[in-house]
N, C-alpha and C positions, 0 to 999 in steps of 0.2 A: 724498483717500485713494488715492494712486497706488501703493500698496504691492503686495506679492505677494498674490494671492487666498488665502483661508484654506484652500481645498481642496488647493492645491498645497503649502502648508506642512504640512498634515495628512498628505498622501501622503508627503512627504519624511521626516517624523518616523516614520511607520509603517514605511517601508522601512528606515530606520536602526535602529529597534527590532527588526525581523525579522532583519536582518543580525547585530545584537548577540546576539539570542537564539540564532540558529543557531551562531554562533561559540562561545558559552558551552556549548551543548549538545554540540557536536562535541568541544570541548576536554575537557569532563568525561567524555564517553563514551570517548574515546581513553585518557584517564588511567586510567579504571576498567578498561578492557579490557587494559591493559598490566600491571595489578596482579595479574591472575590468573596463577598459575604452574603450573596443572595439578592442584593439590591444594586442597581446601577447608579453609582455616585458620579460617574463620568468615565472618561478614558484614562488609562494608566500609561506611563512611559513604557515603550516597547523595546525590543531588541535593536531595532535600527534607529539611528540618530534622527530625532525629529518626528518619528512616527509613533502613534499611540495605538494601544490595543483596546478593543472593546471586550471587556471581560464578561459581558452579559451574553455573548454568543455561546450557546450551549455546545454546539458541535466543535468549535475551536477549543473551548475549555476542556471538553472531554478528550480531544486529541492530545492536548498538552498534558493532561493528567495521566494519560495512558502511554506517553512517550517512553518512560523508562521500561515498562514491561514489553512494549513493542521492540525496543532495542535488545532486550534480553532474549526474546523469542527469535529475532533475526539472527543474533549471534549463535544461539543454540542450533538453529536450522543450518547455518553455514558450517558449524563444527560437525554436526551429524552427517551432512552431505559429504564433506571432505574426508571425514573418517571412513565412511562406507566406501567412498570412491578409492581411497588409498588401500584399505584392507582387501577389497575385491578387485583391484586393478581395473576399475571401470574407465572407459574412454568413449568419447563420441556418443553413440546411441545409448550406451549403458548409463552414462551420466545424465543424458536428457531424459531417459525413462525414469531414473531415480528422482530427478527434479520434478517431473510431472506427477509421480505418485505422491511424493511428500507435499507438493503444492496443493493437489486435489484433496488430500487428507486434511490439510490445514483449512482450506476453503469450506469443506464439509463441517469441520468443527466450528468455524466462525458463523456460518450462515445456515447450517442445518439443511432442512428440505428446500430452503430458498436458494440453495446453490444451483438448482435447476435454472432459475432465471439468470443468474450470473453467467453460467456456462452457455445458455441460449444466446445472450447478448454477445458474448465472445465469439460464438460460432457464426452468428450473422455477420459480425465484423470481418471475420476471417473469410467468409464466403464472398462478401462484397469485394474485398481486396483480390481474391483469386479470380473472380469473374471480370472485374472492371479495371485491373491494374494497368492495362495498356491504353486506357481511355483518359483523356485529359480531365474529365469530370469525376474521376475516382475520389479524389480528396474531398471535393464538395459533397459527394454522395455519402462518404463516411461521416463527415461533419454533420450533415443533415440528419442521418439516422441517429447518431449519438445525441444530438440536441433534442430530437424527438423523444428519445427514450428518457432523457432527463426531464423534459417538460411533462410527459405522461406520468412519470413517477411522481412529480410534484402535484399534478392535478388530481390523480387518483390516490395519492398518499400511499404509494407502494402498489404491489400487485397481490392479488389473492388467487389461490388455486381454484376457488369457486368460479373464476372467469373461464376456466378450462374444464369444468365439471369434476374437479378433484377436491371436493369439499373435505375429504378425510385428512388431507395434509394441512399444515399450518397456514395462517394468513401472513404473508411476508410484507415487510416494509423495506 
């Protein structure tokens, strides 16, 4: 049995499947995003059998339109991290620190000064889990907090630094 090991064949098949999946999803997303003409004529046939897509939904349309660039950024991120990890022999904490630095850099690029709110929400979630992990109501508490954040975000249409006396920074949504 001098053939190729099964795990290598499995990895190759998995990579080919993932590439095929991404190509189909991106192709369908681009096709759907080009069908929208600015007016709602009704629902269009979607990716899942029998399900229709509302192409008037701006958030969903924006996500579909940006899916190719998000895929490229994700691929570049993984290539960069794995290249740096291989070149410098990073393991464990070194890799975690590299992921943290690159992720925070990307968050700062995406959200600018508003990354303060994103990190604050993440810190509060982390603190809730650390403080209440052994209690049976921890999951309910996490859900309650995050639903409250979403509702407040919707009611106040985002958060402004002026709420905290930081008018010099941007108004975040």
